[in-house]
N, C-alpha and C positions, 0 to 999 in steps of 0.2 A: 095674549098667549093662552092656548087651551090648557085645561087642567092636566091632561095627559102629558103635554110637553113640559110643564113645570115639574111634574114628578120625575120625568126622565132626565131633565137637567140636574136635579138634585141628586139622583142616583149616580150620574156620571161624575158629578163633583166629588161625591163621597168616595167613589172608587179611586179617583185620581189622587185624592189626599191619602187614602189608605196605601196606595202603591208608593207615594212619596215617603210616608213614614216608614214603610217596610224597608225601602232602599236606604234611608238615613240610618235606621237601626242596624241594618246589615253592614253598612260602611263603618258605623261606630264599633260594632262588635269585631270587625276585621281589624280596625286600628288597635283596639284593646288587645286582641290576640297577638298582634305583632309586637306591641310594646311590653307585654308581659310574658312573651315566649321565654322559656327557660334557657339559660346559657348552655350550649352543648357541653357535655362532660367529656366526651371522647374526641380525641383529635382525628381518629381513623373513621373513614366512612365504611370500610370493610373490616372483617375480623382481623385482629392483629396476628402477626406471624409468631411472635415469642414474647416472653417476659423477661426483664432484666432486674436483678436484685440490686437495690440502691442502699442497702443496709449493711453497716459494719457489724461484724460479730463483736459483742461486748465481752470483755474478760475483766477480772478483778482490778487490774492495773491499767485499764484503758485510759489513755491520756485525757485529762480534764482541764477546763479553763483555769481553775485555781491551783491545779497541780496535785491535789490530794486524792487519795482513793475514794471513789464514790460508789463502788459496788462491793458488797460483802455477802458471801454465800456460806450458809451453815447447813450441813446435811442433818436432817431430822430423822429420817428413816433410810435404810439401806436394803437393797434386794437380798444381800447375803443374810442379813439378820431378820428382816421383816417381810421379805418376799415382794417388797415394792420400794421404789426410790422416791424421796420427797426432800426438797431443799427449802430452806427459808431464806429470803433475800432481804437485804437492806440496801436501798439504792436511791441516789439523787434523781430528781425529776429530769435533770439536764445532763444526762450521761449517754455516751454513745450517739448513734443516730437518733435524734430526738426533735420534738416539736417545742417551739416557744409559742405559748398561747398569749392572747392579749393581756391576760391577767398577770403575766410575768412582769410587765412594766406599766401596770395601771392599778389603781385602787379597787376598781370594780369591773374590769373588763371580762370578756368571756373566758371561762376556764377551758381546759383542753376537752373536757366532756361536753361542753356547750357548743363546740364548733359544729356547724351544720354538716351532716354527712355529705351533702352535695359540694361542699367546699373541699372535701378530701379526695375528690376525683377530678382531674382537670387536664387540659392540654399542657404539655411540658415545653418550655422554652429553655434551651441551654445556650448560655452566652460564654464563649471561650476566651479567657484572658490569660491563658497559660504562658504566652510569649512574654508579656510584661511582668507576670508573677515570677517567672524564672530569673528575670533581671533584678526585680525588686520585690522582696517579700511583703513590703508594706503597700503594695499595689491595691487599687480599689476599682470596683466595677463602676463606671461612670455613665452619664448620659450619652457620651460619645460612643461607648461600647454598645449601648442599646440602639443608637442610630445605625451603627455598622451592622448590627444584626437585622434591623428592619430593612436597610438598604439591600441586603442579601436575601432576605426571606419574606418580605412583605410586613404588613402590620402584625402587631402582637395578637395572638388569638384572644378572643373574649374569655374572661375568667380563667386565665392561665396561671400556672406557677412558673415564676421565672428563676432559674437556677444559674449560679455562678460556677463555672468550671475553671478552677485555678491550677489544677493538678496536684493540690495539696493532699488529696486522699492517698497518694503514693507513699507519704511519710507517716501514716497513722501508727505504725509500729516502732517509730523512732522518736528521738527527742526533737527532731525538726518539726514535728507536728505542732508543738507548742512554741518552739523556736525562741527560747528565752535569750534576751540581749545580754551584752556584756555587763550591764548593771545588775544582773541577777534577778530583775523584776519585770521588766517590760517584755511583751510578747510581740512577735513579728510574723504575721501571716495575712493573706489577703481577705477582703470583705467588701461589702457594698459601700458606695459613697452615698452620703445623705442626699445629694442632688439627684442621684439615680432613683432613690426610693420616693422622693417627692414627685418625680416625673411619673413613676408607676402608680402613685396614689391618684393621679388624674385620670387613670383608666380603671379597668375592672380586674386587674391582677389580684388573685386571691392570697398568694403567699410568695415569699422569696425563699430561696434555698442556697446553701453554701456547702462546699466540701471541706470547710475548715471548722474551728471550734466556735466561731461567733459570726453573727450577721454583720457586726462591725469588724473592721480590720483590727488586727491584734493590738497595735499601738494606740488605738482610739483612747482619748482621755475621758470621754464622757458618754459613751454608748449612745451616741446621737441617732444612729440608725434604729436601734431598739426603741429609743424614746420617741421616734418619729413614726415608725411603721406599726408597732403593736398597739399604741393608743388609738390608731385609726381603725381598730377592729380587724386588722389582717393578722395572719400568723406567719411564723417562720419555721424553717427546718434546717438544723445544723448537723455537720458531720455526715453529709450524704456520700455515699460511695458509688463508684463506677459511672459517673457522669460522662467519662470519656468513651464509654461503650454505646452512647445514645447519639442519634442525630441531633443537629441544632434545632430542628422543628419536626413535628409529626408524631412525637411519642405522647402517651397518656400516662400521667402519674397517679398512683393510688397510695394514699397515706393511711396506714393502719394506726390511727390515734388511739391511745389507751383512754377508756371512758371512766376516768376516776374523778369523782366529785371534788371540785374546788382545786384541782391540780393546775399549776402554772405551766405545765408542760409534761413531757414524759417520753421515754424511749419508744420508738415507733418502728414497725416493719414497713419499709417503703419499697415499692417496686414500680416498674414502668412497663406498659405494653408498647410494643413496637410493631 
């Protein structure tokens, strides 16, 4: 083979290998791009039509899990005397519409301030269990309820917040919100079943939400849902309002978490885009 032919063969081989590695690198980058693509935050492809407030107004005797007052307000300055108004609050982290951070049921989980901001915006799934809650206040959202939702709406969205609609928000200004039993101690309101949260932990659900005082149903003896969900690094939202005004699928929830260092939770302004 002539000297010129050898040179041309080497050049051709080098170009072929270069093209091969370029193609391999491009394919690898494409695979990485797909695998690391961020979860969509918004359920809507187009601009939402309106926003719905999912937050109860808190007053000083807002019903609480343990029954005692958890919000105290003292006026420090008044407009009449000082030309401006200013109040000082003393409030429990778990009052009104509020967040349960992983730290609430772990020794060293994320505080509410450490929740990633991208976890506070998500597609919202509303699972309606009002029919069985009306018959039995100790009802729980089960895997069967999740299956009924997916049968009707398709797979759960990636990175969703899954909310239980029990209808209990209608009782927030009455004694039925806590619904103390005849023994004077036990509470009776709906919540998530532990098997349902175990199922959700298999996927990418960011948070669970309830329109009651607790992620667990009121009569729970051991807070098993809290002890299963929060230590997994996920968070919860309790006492959510107006879930009945939202579609089962297609809304986007925004959770205004208080950024307080080492807080185990905190009252939040929660709303949804529809």
